C-alpha positions in Angstrom: -73.9 90.0 -44.1 -74.1 93.0 -41.7 -77.4 91.7 -40.4 -75.9 88.2 -39.7 -73.0 89.9 -37.8 -75.4 92.0 -35.8 -77.3 88.9 -34.8 -74.1 87.2 -33.7 -73.2 90.3 -31.6 -76.6 90.3 -30.0 -76.5 86.6 -29.1 -73.0 87.0 -27.6 -74.2 89.9 -25.4 -77.2 87.9 -24.2 -75.0 85.0 -23.3 -72.8 87.3 -21.3 -75.7 88.9 -19.5 -77.0 85.5 -18.4 -73.7 84.0 -17.4 -72.6 83.4 -13.8 -69.9 85.7 -12.5 -66.4 84.5 -12.9 -64.5 83.1 -10.0 -67.7 82.5 -8.0 -66.2 79.3 -6.7 -63.6 81.1 -4.7 -65.7 81.0 -1.6 -62.9 81.4 0.9 -61.1 84.4 -0.6 -62.2 87.6 1.1 -64.5 85.8 3.5 -64.3 86.4 7.3 -62.6 83.8 9.4 -64.4 83.0 12.7 -62.7 80.9 15.4 -64.3 80.1 18.7 -62.0 80.1 21.8 -62.6 79.5 25.5 -60.1 81.8 27.1 -59.8 83.8 30.3 -62.9 82.1 31.7 -65.2 83.3 28.9 -66.4 82.1 25.5 -65.3 84.3 22.6 -65.2 84.2 18.8 -62.2 85.8 17.1 -63.1 87.3 13.8 -60.4 87.9 11.1 -61.8 90.0 8.4 -61.0 89.0 4.8 -58.5 91.2 3.1 -58.5 92.2 -0.6 -54.8 93.2 -1.0 -51.3 92.8 0.5 -49.6 94.8 1.7 -52.7 96.0 3.4 -54.8 96.1 6.6 -56.1 93.1 8.4 -58.9 93.7 10.8 -59.4 91.5 13.9 -62.2 91.6 16.5 -63.2 89.5 19.5 -66.9 88.9 20.1 -67.8 87.9 23.7 -70.7 85.4 24.2 -70.6 85.6 28.0 -70.8 88.6 30.3 -67.4 90.3 30.3 -66.1 93.8 31.4 -63.9 95.0 28.6 -61.5 92.1 28.6 -58.2 93.0 26.7 -56.8 90.5 24.3 -53.2 91.0 23.2 -52.7 90.2 19.5 -49.5 89.2 17.8 -49.6 88.5 14.0 -46.6 86.6 12.6 -45.8 85.6 9.1 -44.6 82.0 9.0 -42.6 82.7 5.8 -40.4 85.5 7.1 -41.1 85.8 10.8 -42.2 89.4 10.6 -44.6 90.3 13.5 -47.0 93.1 14.3 -48.9 93.6 17.5 -52.1 95.2 18.8 -54.8 94.9 21.4 -58.4 93.9 20.9 -61.2 94.1 23.5 -63.7 91.3 23.9 -67.2 92.8 23.8 -70.7 92.1 22.6 -70.1 94.5 19.7 -66.3 94.7 19.4 -64.2 97.5 17.9 -62.0 96.0 15.2 -58.2 96.4 15.6 -56.3 96.9 12.4 -52.9 95.2 11.9 -50.8 95.5 8.7 -50.2 92.3 6.7 -47.3 92.3 4.2 -47.7 89.0 2.4 -50.0 86.2 1.6 -49.6 82.6 2.9 -49.4 81.0 6.3 -49.6 83.2 9.4 -50.0 82.7 13.2 -52.2 84.8 15.4 -51.2 84.7 19.0 -53.9 85.6 21.6 -53.1 86.5 25.2 -55.8 87.1 27.8 -55.4 86.7 31.5 -52.7 84.1 32.0 -53.6 82.1 28.9 -52.1 82.0 25.5 -53.4 80.6 22.2 -51.7 80.4 18.8 -54.2 80.2 15.9 -52.8 79.2 12.5 -54.5 80.6 9.4 -53.7 81.7 5.8 -54.0 85.2 4.3 -55.6 84.7 0.9 -56.0 87.2 -1.9 -57.7 86.6 -5.2 -55.6 86.8 -8.2 -56.4 87.2 -11.9 -56.1 84.2 -14.1 -55.6 83.5 -17.8 -59.3 82.9 -18.1 -60.1 86.4 -16.8 -57.6 87.9 -19.3 -59.4 86.1 -22.1 -62.8 87.4 -20.9 -61.8 91.0 -20.4 -59.4 91.0 -23.3 -62.2 89.7 -25.6 -64.6 92.4 -24.3 -62.0 95.1 -24.8 -61.2 94.1 -28.3 -64.9 93.7 -29.1 -65.6 97.2 -27.8 -62.8 98.8 -29.8 -63.8 97.0 -33.0 -67.4 97.9 -32.5 -66.6 101.6 -32.1 -64.4 101.4 -35.1 -67.0 99.7 -37.2 -69.6 102.3 -36.3 -67.3 105.1 -37.2 -66.3 103.5 -40.4 -69.9 102.8 -41.4 -70.7 106.4 -40.7 -68.1 107.4 -43.3 -69.8 105.1 -45.9 -66.9 102.6 -46.0 -68.9 99.4 -46.1 -66.3 96.7 -46.4 -64.0 97.9 -43.6 -67.1 98.4 -41.4 -68.2 94.8 -42.0 -64.7 93.5 -41.1 -64.5 95.6 -37.9 -68.1 94.5 -36.9 -67.2 90.9 -37.6 -64.1 91.2 -35.4 -66.3 92.6 -32.7 -68.7 89.7 -32.9 -65.8 87.2 -32.7 -64.4 89.0 -29.6 -67.8 88.9 -27.9 -68.3 85.3 -28.8 -64.9 84.3 -27.5 -65.6 86.1 -24.2 -69.0 84.6 -23.9 -67.8 81.1 -24.5 -65.1 81.4 -22.0 -67.6 82.6 -19.4 -69.9 79.7 -20.2 -67.2 77.0 -19.9 -65.2 78.6 -17.2 -67.0 76.8 -14.3 -66.0 73.5 -15.9 -62.3 74.4 -15.8 -60.1 73.7 -12.7 -60.2 76.4 -10.0 -57.3 78.8 -9.9 -56.0 78.8 -6.3 -55.7 82.2 -4.6 -52.4 83.7 -3.6 -51.4 82.3 -0.3 -53.3 79.0 -0.7 -51.8 75.8 0.8 -50.1 73.5 -1.7 -52.2 70.6 -3.0 -52.1 67.8 -0.6 -50.2 64.8 -2.1 -51.4 61.3 -1.6 -49.7 59.7 1.4 -47.3 57.0 0.4 -48.4 53.5 1.4 -51.0 50.9 0.6 -53.5 52.2 3.1 -53.4 55.7 1.7 -53.6 54.3 -1.8 -56.7 52.4 -0.9 -58.5 55.1 1.0 -57.0 58.4 -0.1 -56.4 61.4 2.1 -54.9 61.5 5.5 -55.6 59.1 8.4 -57.8 59.9 11.3 -56.1 61.4 14.4 -55.1 59.4 17.5 -55.9 61.4 20.5 -55.1 61.2 24.2 -57.1 63.1 26.9 -55.3 64.0 30.2 -55.7 66.5 33.0 -53.2 68.7 34.8 -53.0 67.8 37.7 -53.6 64.2 36.9 -56.3 64.0 39.7 -58.0 67.4 39.9 -60.0 68.4 43.0 -63.6 69.5 42.8 -64.0 73.3 42.9 -60.4 73.9 41.8 -59.2 74.9 38.4 -57.4 72.3 36.2 -56.3 72.0 32.6 -57.9 69.5 30.3 -55.3 68.6 27.6 -55.8 66.9 24.3 -52.7 65.6 22.5 -53.2 64.7 18.8 -50.9 62.2 17.0 -50.7 60.9 13.4 -50.6 57.1 13.9 -48.7 56.5 10.7 -45.8 58.8 11.6 -46.0 59.4 15.3 -45.8 63.1 14.8 -48.1 65.8 16.3 -51.1 66.5 14.1 -51.1 70.3 13.4 -53.4 70.4 10.3 -56.9 70.7 11.9 -59.4 72.7 9.8 -62.2 74.8 11.2 -65.2 72.7 12.0 -68.3 74.9 12.7 -66.0 77.9 13.6 -63.7 76.0 15.9 -60.6 73.8 15.7 -62.3 71.5 18.2 -65.5 71.2 20.1 -65.0 69.6 23.5 -67.9 68.3 25.5 -67.3 67.4 29.2 -70.0 65.8 31.4 -70.1 64.1 34.7 -71.1 60.5 34.7 -74.6 61.4 36.1 -75.0 64.2 33.5 -75.6 66.9 36.0 -72.3 68.7 35.0 -72.0 69.9 31.4 -69.6 72.0 29.5 -69.2 72.8 25.8 -65.9 74.5 25.3 -63.4 75.3 22.6 -59.8 74.6 23.6 -56.8 76.7 22.8 -54.0 75.5 20.5 -50.9 75.9 22.8 -48.4 73.9 20.7 -48.4 71.8 17.5 -50.8 68.9 18.1 -51.8 70.1 21.6 -55.1 71.7 22.6 -55.8 72.9 26.2 -58.7 74.5 28.1 -59.0 75.5 31.8 -62.0 74.2 33.7 -63.5 73.6 37.1 -65.4 70.5 38.1 -68.1 71.0 40.8 -68.4 67.4 42.0 -66.2 64.4 42.6 -66.5 61.3 40.4 -66.0 60.1 36.9 -66.1 62.5 34.0 -66.5 61.8 30.2 -64.8 64.0 27.6 -65.6 64.1 23.9 -63.7 66.1 21.2 -65.2 66.7 17.8 -62.6 67.8 15.2 -61.6 67.5 11.6 -58.2 67.0 10.0 -57.3 68.6 6.6 -57.9 66.1 3.7 -59.5 63.7 6.2 -62.9 63.8 7.8 -64.8 64.6 11.0 -64.2 62.4 13.9 -64.9 62.0 17.6 -62.2 61.4 20.2 -63.2 60.2 23.6 -61.6 60.0 27.0 -62.3 60.1 30.7 -60.9 61.4 34.0 -61.7 61.4 37.7 -62.1 64.2 40.2 -61.5 64.1 43.9 -63.5 65.9 46.5 -66.5 66.0 48.9 -69.8 65.0 47.3 -71.7 67.3 49.7 -70.2 70.4 48.0 -71.5 69.5 44.5 -73.7 71.9 42.6 -75.1 72.1 39.1 -72.0 72.8 37.0 -72.8 74.1 33.6 -71.1 77.5 34.3 -73.6 79.0 31.9 -77.3 80.0 32.5 -79.5 77.0 32.8 -83.0 77.1 31.5 -85.6 74.6 32.6 -87.8 73.7 29.6 -90.4 71.1 28.7 -89.6 70.1 25.1 -92.3 69.2 22.6 -91.5 65.9 21.0 -92.8 64.5 17.7 -93.6 61.7 18.0 -94.4 62.1 21.7 -92.7 58.7 22.4 -89.5 58.7 20.3 -88.6 55.4 18.5 -85.1 54.2 18.0 -83.9 54.5 14.5 -86.6 57.0 13.4 -86.4 60.8 13.2 -87.6 62.7 16.2 -88.4 66.4 16.2 -87.5 68.2 19.4 -88.9 71.7 19.8 -88.5 74.2 22.7 -89.0 77.9 23.3 -86.3 80.5 24.0 -85.9 83.6 26.1 -84.6 86.8 24.6 -83.4 87.5 21.1 -81.3 84.6 19.7 -78.2 85.3 17.8 -76.0 82.9 15.9 -73.2 81.1 17.8 -70.7 78.8 16.0 -72.5 79.6 12.8 -75.8 78.2 13.9 -79.0 79.4 15.7 -78.9 76.5 18.2 -77.1 73.2 19.1 -78.4 70.0 20.5 -75.9 67.6 22.1 -77.2 64.1 23.0 -75.5 61.5 25.2 -76.6 58.0 26.0 -77.1 57.2 29.7 -73.9 55.0 29.8 -71.9 57.6 27.9 -70.9 55.3 25.0 -72.7 57.5 22.4 -72.6 61.2 21.7 -74.5 63.0 19.0 -74.5 66.7 17.9 -77.0 68.3 15.6 -78.0 71.9 14.8 -81.2 73.9 14.7 -83.3 73.6 11.6 -83.5 77.4 10.9 -87.0 77.9 12.4 -88.0 81.5 12.4 -89.3 83.0 15.6 -88.7 82.4 19.3 -88.6 78.6 19.1 -85.8 76.1 18.3 -86.4 72.9 16.4 -84.0 69.9 16.1 -84.3 66.6 14.3 -82.4 63.6 15.7 -82.5 59.9 15.2 -81.7 58.0 18.4 -79.6 54.9 17.6 -81.1 52.5 20.1 -83.8 52.4 22.8 -83.0 53.7 26.3 -82.6 56.9 28.3 -80.7 59.8 26.8 -79.4 63.0 28.3 -79.5 66.1 26.1 -78.5 69.7 26.2 -79.9 72.4 23.9 -77.7 75.5 23.6 -78.2 78.9 22.1 -76.8 82.4 22.4 -78.9 85.4 23.4 -77.8 88.8 24.4 -74.3 88.4 26.0 -74.5 84.9 27.3 -75.0 81.3 26.2 -78.1 79.4 27.6 -78.1 75.7 28.3 -81.3 73.7 28.6 -80.8 70.2 29.9 -83.3 67.5 28.7 -84.0 63.9 29.5 -85.5 61.8 26.7 -86.7 58.1 26.9 -86.6 56.2 23.6 -88.6 53.1 22.9 -87.7 50.2 20.6 -89.2 49.9 17.2 -92.5 48.0 17.4 -92.9 48.5 21.1 -96.3 49.3 22.4 -97.0 53.0 22.7 
């Protein structure tokens, strides 16, 4: 009998040793939050370090991706639940020093950023992991097993065979319970962390019942002033509306480290900007820009709504001015490159690998090593893919062009303290065309 119990104990211990850690599915708790912003004429990423307890410290830093000279960013952290605020100052830099603010509770918060004459309000949630009944079963079973095992050994040493068998059997049961809970725990519903958003309820209505989730956003692109002049600063505004309610959409989720990615190009493709607008009010995103040439401009906004999906909102605007004053307008370093294409003559509907070299040491930007943005000649199509993770000083992208024709493309990556843009032109043939 004692031998059988010992075998059970050993089997339980082995199962525990090979089991996956509990709560491994809580990938957002304790993780850093990274939010790209285009503010005060520079591209930055605001980093909110994950916190393990409340009340406790919340560390915030601002990473600069373009040359800056110690730009101060005023911070104001406000709890949405009780309105309590704390303030501090961070400085945008290549390697920032983190500012520590005290957070008193979990749940929804707003981080207000002020730099230059611009203000952004970033909504986020303070999440802290909490113990669950499953963890109590695991650790309780291990504790009981340990106590009974010690008791059984001591009792056996005193030559009390029957009590020792009972204690050892109890230890085996405790270990078995703990092991079984660990094994089946991944199959159980996840325990939400403290501060998590309530479960999104299905929207009432036949459309929601058929599709589930929330509808796509209706967006409107405008400029202030309505007709900007070339060379002068203007504001590009994006208003987001829920078409089923008419209310502002204020439930965007981070999509590749940004609430929205806005691409602006001139009709001829010689002007290109990839920016990350500021949330200035519920359902409103804004970014300050300058256009270097008169004419028609195309704007594209990539974003994702909570419990919905990724979508692309498009718009256009016109700029007044003298065409003789135009210049290349990326406002970021431009690198002339000759890409290596495989196949050499891309075919519509088939994957094409685009490879190019880099200068300097590349560092991640927006969670990726590199970005490739592709626009059709007429502007009716926009695509965005990421680098394939190629080691070394080269970037590789794979993209399938939807139709034959001429495409404008821009490869982007971060190196040192700036973002490099490499413009490309790619001609795509039809399937079955002669090579």
